[in-house]
C-alpha positions in Angstrom: -58.6 43.4 -52.1 -55.3 42.7 -53.7 -52.4 41.0 -52.1 -50.6 44.5 -51.9 -53.5 46.0 -50.0 -53.7 43.1 -47.7 -50.0 43.4 -47.0 -50.3 47.1 -46.3 -53.3 46.5 -44.0 -51.3 43.9 -42.1 -48.2 46.3 -41.8 -50.6 49.0 -40.3 -52.1 46.4 -37.9 -48.7 45.1 -36.7 -47.3 48.7 -36.2 -50.3 49.9 -34.1 -50.5 46.4 -32.3 -46.8 47.0 -31.2 -47.5 50.7 -30.3 -50.4 49.5 -28.0 -48.2 47.0 -26.2 -45.5 49.7 -25.7 -48.0 51.7 -24.0 -49.4 49.0 -21.9 -46.1 47.5 -20.9 -44.0 50.7 -20.7 -45.9 52.3 -17.8 -44.8 52.2 -14.2 -46.8 51.8 -11.0 -46.0 55.3 -9.9 -45.9 57.3 -13.1 -48.3 55.7 -15.7 -47.7 55.4 -19.3 -45.5 57.6 -21.3 -46.6 58.9 -24.7 -45.2 57.1 -27.7 -44.6 60.2 -29.7 -44.0 60.3 -33.4 -43.2 63.9 -33.8 -44.7 67.5 -33.1 -47.3 67.2 -35.8 -49.1 64.2 -34.3 -49.9 62.9 -30.9 -51.4 64.2 -27.5 -50.1 67.7 -27.8 -52.8 68.4 -30.3 -55.6 68.3 -27.7 -56.3 71.5 -25.8 -55.5 72.1 -22.0 -57.9 70.5 -19.7 -59.4 68.0 -22.3 -57.4 65.0 -21.3 -57.0 65.9 -17.6 -59.5 63.3 -16.5 -58.5 60.6 -18.9 -56.3 57.5 -18.1 -52.6 58.2 -18.9 -52.8 55.2 -21.2 -55.4 56.7 -23.4 -53.5 59.9 -23.7 -50.2 58.1 -24.5 -51.9 56.1 -27.1 -52.8 59.1 -29.3 -51.1 59.4 -32.5 -53.7 61.4 -34.5 -52.9 64.5 -36.5 -55.8 66.7 -34.9 -58.6 66.8 -32.5 -61.8 65.7 -34.2 -64.0 65.9 -31.2 -63.3 69.6 -31.0 -65.0 70.2 -34.4 -67.5 67.6 -34.7 -70.3 69.6 -33.2 -71.4 66.8 -30.9 -74.7 67.2 -29.0 -76.3 65.6 -25.9 -77.9 62.4 -26.9 -75.9 61.8 -30.2 -74.7 58.5 -31.3 -71.0 58.8 -32.4 -68.7 56.4 -34.3 -64.9 56.8 -34.2 -63.2 55.1 -37.1 -60.0 53.6 -36.1 -60.4 54.2 -32.3 -57.2 52.9 -30.9 -56.7 53.4 -27.4 -60.1 55.1 -27.1 -59.1 58.8 -26.5 -61.8 60.1 -29.0 -64.5 57.7 -27.8 -64.1 58.7 -24.2 -64.0 62.4 -25.0 -67.1 61.8 -27.2 -69.0 59.9 -24.4 -68.4 62.7 -22.2 -70.0 65.3 -24.5 -73.0 63.1 -25.7 -74.0 62.3 -22.1 -75.7 59.5 -20.7 -78.6 59.6 -23.2 -75.9 59.3 -26.1 -73.4 56.6 -27.0 -70.0 56.6 -28.5 -68.7 53.6 -30.6 -65.1 52.8 -31.4 -64.1 50.8 -34.3 -60.7 49.2 -34.5 -59.1 46.0 -36.4 -56.3 45.5 -33.8 -57.0 43.2 -30.8 -54.2 45.1 -28.6 -55.9 48.4 -29.2 -59.2 47.2 -28.4 -57.8 45.7 -25.1 -56.3 49.0 -24.2 -59.4 50.9 -25.1 -61.6 48.7 -23.1 -59.2 49.0 -20.0 -59.2 52.8 -20.4 -63.1 53.0 -20.5 -63.2 50.8 -17.3 -60.8 53.1 -15.5 -63.1 56.2 -16.0 -66.3 54.1 -15.5 -67.6 55.0 -19.1 -70.9 53.2 -19.5 -72.1 54.8 -22.7 -69.3 53.4 -24.9 -68.9 50.3 -27.0 -65.8 49.1 -28.8 -66.2 46.9 -32.0 -63.7 44.9 -33.9 -63.6 45.4 -37.6 -62.2 47.2 -40.5 -63.4 50.8 -41.6 -64.2 49.5 -45.1 -66.9 47.4 -43.7 -68.4 48.9 -40.6 -70.2 46.4 -38.3 -73.3 48.5 -37.6 -76.7 48.8 -39.4 -77.5 51.5 -41.7 -78.8 54.9 -40.6 -77.9 54.4 -36.9 -75.2 57.1 -36.4 -75.5 60.8 -35.9 -71.8 61.7 -36.3 -68.8 60.0 -37.7 -65.3 61.1 -36.4 -61.7 59.8 -37.0 -58.3 61.0 -36.2 -55.8 60.4 -38.9 -57.0 56.9 -39.9 -58.6 57.2 -43.2 -55.3 57.8 -45.0 -54.2 54.4 -43.7 -57.0 52.8 -45.8 -56.1 51.2 -49.1 -59.7 51.4 -50.1 -60.9 55.0 -49.1 -63.8 54.8 -51.5 -65.2 52.0 -49.4 -64.6 53.9 -46.1 -66.6 57.0 -47.4 -69.4 54.7 -48.7 -69.6 52.9 -45.4 -69.6 56.2 -43.4 -72.4 57.5 -45.5 -74.2 54.1 -45.0 -74.2 54.1 -41.2 -75.1 57.8 -40.9 -78.7 58.8 -40.4 -80.2 61.3 -42.9 -78.9 64.6 -41.9 -75.9 63.1 -40.1 -72.4 64.4 -40.5 -68.7 63.6 -40.3 -65.9 65.5 -38.6 -62.6 64.0 -39.1 -58.9 64.9 -39.0 -56.7 63.4 -41.7 -53.6 64.1 -43.7 -54.3 65.7 -47.0 -51.8 66.4 -49.9 -51.5 69.5 -52.3 -53.1 68.6 -55.5 -49.7 69.2 -57.1 -48.0 66.2 -55.5 -48.2 63.0 -57.2 -48.7 59.6 -55.3 -44.8 59.1 -55.9 -43.9 62.4 -54.3 -46.2 61.9 -51.3 -44.4 58.6 -50.8 -41.1 60.3 -50.8 -42.3 62.4 -47.8 -43.1 59.6 -45.6 -44.1 56.0 -45.3 -47.8 54.6 -45.4 -48.0 53.6 -41.7 -46.7 57.1 -40.9 -49.9 58.7 -42.3 -48.1 60.2 -45.3 -47.7 58.0 -48.4 -51.5 57.0 -48.4 -52.8 60.5 -48.1 -55.4 61.8 -50.6 -55.0 65.2 -52.4 -57.7 67.9 -51.5 -59.3 67.4 -54.9 -59.2 63.4 -54.5 -60.7 63.8 -50.9 -63.5 66.0 -51.9 -64.3 63.9 -54.9 -64.4 60.6 -52.9 -66.9 62.3 -50.5 -69.0 63.6 -53.2 -69.2 60.3 -55.0 -70.4 58.7 -51.7 -73.2 61.2 -51.5 -71.9 63.8 -49.0 -72.8 67.5 -49.3 -71.6 70.7 -47.7 -67.8 69.5 -48.0 -65.3 71.6 -46.1 -61.5 70.6 -46.1 -59.6 73.0 -44.0 -55.9 72.6 -43.5 -54.6 73.3 -40.0 -50.8 72.6 -39.9 -48.1 71.2 -42.1 -47.0 67.6 -41.5 -44.4 67.5 -44.3 -43.7 69.4 -47.5 -46.9 69.8 -49.4 -48.7 67.7 -46.7 -51.2 69.1 -44.2 -53.3 67.9 -41.2 -56.8 69.0 -42.1 -60.2 69.2 -40.6 -62.8 67.5 -42.9 -66.5 68.3 -42.5 -69.3 66.9 -44.7 -73.1 66.1 -44.3 -75.4 63.3 -45.5 -78.4 65.2 -47.0 -81.6 65.0 -45.0 -84.3 62.7 -46.1 -86.5 64.3 -48.6 -90.0 65.5 -47.8 -92.9 64.0 -49.8 -95.4 66.0 -51.7 -98.1 65.0 -49.3 -95.9 66.5 -46.4 -95.3 69.9 -48.0 -98.6 70.7 -49.9 -101.4 72.4 -48.2 -104.8 70.5 -47.9 -107.3 70.6 -50.8 -109.6 73.8 -51.0 -107.4 75.6 -48.4 -106.3 79.1 -48.0 -102.8 78.0 -47.9 -102.4 78.7 -44.1 -102.8 75.7 -41.9 -104.6 77.6 -39.1 -107.2 78.9 -41.4 -108.2 75.5 -43.2 -111.5 73.9 -42.6 -111.5 70.2 -43.4 -113.8 69.3 -46.3 -116.2 66.4 -46.3 
């Protein structure tokens, strides 16, 4: 990783550490935390009514995403879910509720202050099927093929090595696993310089990939069934988008697909031969 990339990562870390402290230190005994709003295109207003009613005020206040990935990630009872850049834990807590006691929701974040906030929020709701991990999304601290669904809310654009993020998401997913993320994506006509003119890196604008670049990155990692659907504009030529993709299922072997020798081709009518 270059010095410039390390500097950008530290800038991002410092920005969100300060935001976490603003949430934890800005609440009052009577009223709880107030949202740290960026603008109407980001934050807690993007969740549907009722979703956050039972979550701690601090989890809702610490939401700076550009969408609602848990609404589109097709989560099921018993799934193991990983949230990349989990922040104050809102997506992890929403996912834990949907996957139930037989499932598990992991949150990965590089910021100590965010992890502390997320752990406090999980304790407040008594969530027992969650786990928060410290690390970077370019090197996920989980074994291969252990996750059913990877989600993320407006965090991949903050990475300076998105190819590594896609490769790591592919690695930790089980065969047939899927990703469902919200992220900022740029029109193909915009150059990197033009994207930077529309917003800074830590504001989730300058580091955004174009639609073609995003699709190509997922394809190179091995994903299939890729869908990138813009939902609303966040700047001129820049969009919040829902990104879905699938890790291909494990291939079946010839032994699993062919009929037994000297068989009519229908399993029920076959008689084992000596």
